[in-house]
C-alpha positions as CSV (number, residue, x, y, z in Angstrom):
1,M,-6.8,76.1,58.1
2,Q,-3.8,74.0,59.0
3,L,-2.7,71.3,56.6
4,Q,-2.0,67.9,58.1
5,R,1.3,66.1,57.4
6,K,1.0,63.2,55.1
7,S,1.4,59.8,56.7
8,R,4.6,58.1,55.4
9,V,4.3,54.5,54.4
10,L,7.0,52.0,53.5
11,F,6.0,48.8,51.6
12,V,8.6,46.0,52.1
13,C,9.0,42.6,50.4
14,I,11.9,40.4,49.4
15,H,13.1,41.8,46.1
16,N,11.2,45.1,45.7
17,S,10.5,44.0,42.2
18,A,6.7,43.5,42.2
19,R,4.3,43.7,45.2
20,S,5.9,46.5,47.1
21,Q,6.4,48.5,43.8
22,M,2.8,48.1,42.9
23,A,1.6,49.0,46.4
24,E,3.8,52.1,46.5
25,A,2.5,53.3,43.1
26,L,-1.1,52.6,43.9
27,L,-1.1,54.3,47.3
28,N,0.7,57.4,45.8
29,Q,-1.7,57.5,42.9
30,F,-5.0,57.1,44.7
31,A,-4.3,58.6,48.1
32,G,-1.2,60.8,47.5
33,D,-3.0,63.7,49.1
34,R,-2.9,61.9,52.5
35,F,0.0,59.4,52.2
36,E,3.5,59.4,50.9
37,A,4.6,55.9,50.0
38,E,8.0,54.3,49.3
39,S,9.1,50.7,48.9
40,A,12.1,48.5,49.5
41,G,13.3,44.9,49.6
42,I,15.8,42.9,51.6
43,E,17.4,41.5,48.5
44,P,16.7,44.1,45.7
45,G,16.5,42.5,42.4
46,Q,15.3,43.6,38.9
47,L,11.9,45.2,38.3
48,N,9.6,42.5,37.0
49,P,8.6,43.3,33.4
50,V,5.2,41.6,33.8
51,V,4.4,43.9,36.8
52,V,5.4,46.9,34.6
53,E,2.9,45.8,32.0
54,A,0.1,45.1,34.5
55,M,0.6,48.6,36.0
56,R,0.8,50.2,32.6
57,E,-2.6,48.8,31.8
58,I,-4.1,51.0,34.5
59,G,-2.1,54.1,33.6
60,L,0.8,53.8,36.0
61,D,4.3,53.8,34.5
62,L,6.8,51.8,36.6
63,S,9.3,51.4,33.7
64,R,11.8,53.9,35.1
65,N,11.6,52.6,38.7
66,T,14.6,51.1,40.4
67,T,14.6,48.6,43.2
68,K,15.7,49.8,46.6
69,S,17.1,48.1,49.6
70,V,15.8,48.1,53.2
71,A,19.4,48.7,54.2
72,S,19.5,52.0,52.2
73,M,16.2,53.1,53.9
74,L,17.7,52.4,57.3
75,E,20.9,54.3,56.4
76,R,18.8,57.3,55.1
77,G,16.9,57.2,58.4
78,P,13.5,58.4,57.3
79,Y,10.7,58.1,59.8
80,F,7.7,56.0,58.6
81,D,4.3,56.1,60.2
82,F,3.5,52.6,58.7
83,V,5.6,49.7,57.5
84,V,3.6,47.2,55.5
85,T,5.2,43.9,54.6
86,V,3.6,42.4,51.5
87,C,5.4,39.0,51.4
88,D,3.3,35.9,50.8
89,E,2.9,33.4,53.7
90,T,5.6,31.1,52.3
91,S,8.2,33.9,52.5
92,A,6.9,35.5,55.6
93,E,9.8,34.4,57.7
94,R,12.2,36.2,55.3
95,C,10.1,39.4,55.3
96,P,12.1,41.9,57.3
97,V,11.1,43.8,60.4
98,F,11.8,47.5,59.9
99,P,12.7,49.3,63.2
100,G,11.2,52.5,64.4
101,A,7.8,52.4,62.7
102,A,4.8,53.6,64.5
103,Q,2.7,50.8,63.2
104,R,3.6,47.5,61.4
105,L,1.1,45.8,59.1
106,H,1.4,42.5,57.2
107,W,-0.6,42.1,54.0
108,P,0.3,38.8,52.3
109,F,0.1,38.6,48.5
110,A,1.3,36.0,46.1
111,D,4.7,36.7,44.5
112,P,4.5,37.4,40.7
113,S,8.1,36.2,40.3
114,S,6.9,32.7,41.3
115,F,4.2,32.6,38.5
116,S,4.8,30.1,35.7
117,G,3.4,29.8,32.2
118,S,3.3,32.0,29.2
119,F,3.7,35.8,29.4
120,E,-0.1,36.1,29.1
121,E,-0.7,33.6,31.9
122,K,1.8,35.4,34.2
123,L,0.2,38.7,33.3
124,A,-3.3,37.4,34.1
125,A,-2.0,36.2,37.5
126,T,-0.2,39.5,38.1
127,R,-3.3,41.5,37.3
128,A,-5.1,39.5,40.0
129,V,-2.4,40.4,42.6
130,R,-2.4,44.0,41.4
131,D,-6.2,44.2,42.0
132,Q,-5.9,42.5,45.4
133,I,-3.3,45.1,46.4
134,Y,-5.5,47.9,45.2
135,A,-8.5,46.5,47.1
136,R,-6.5,46.2,50.3
137,I,-5.1,49.7,49.9
138,A,-8.6,51.2,49.1
139,S,-10.1,49.5,52.2
140,W,-7.2,50.6,54.4
141,V,-7.3,54.2,53.2
142,D,-11.1,54.3,53.7
143,S,-10.7,52.9,57.3
144,R,-8.2,55.7,58.0
145,R,-10.6,58.5,57.1
146,P,-11.8,60.6,60.0
147,A,-15.5,60.4,60.6
148,I,-17.2,63.6,59.3
149,G,-19.6,65.3,61.7
150,V,-18.8,63.0,64.6
151,R,-17.5,64.7,67.7
152,A,-15.9,62.9,70.5
153,T,-17.6,63.4,73.9
154,V,-15.8,63.6,77.1
């Protein structure tokens, strides 16, 4: 039996501090047998501590993650099968286009760095974004499964 190569996915947003980090961790955790995910931002910032807490609650530790730049990904030159921008609609014009990808997708999510209120209020809003990202990834992964028992006819 020949093993299939994992599809490489890059999640991109502005700062690589929240949405793209969550998406990378979620895809690697729940479909790492089929996908290899990374993330980057056009203006890498600091990892959002509210995001770290929201992910810790579901058993994923981002506390040692660092933010990465799209420029460093371009310099490194890896090939990606999919590039997924996760910028919200208000920042979509700043969300970068990454050259060389086989397929580009745009999944808009609210930016946790824009949330206001107490830590608990920000955490509640970030949980909602985390869950939206998970649902989108689960749906996308499911749609990429080959049909079992279905044969193409010529």
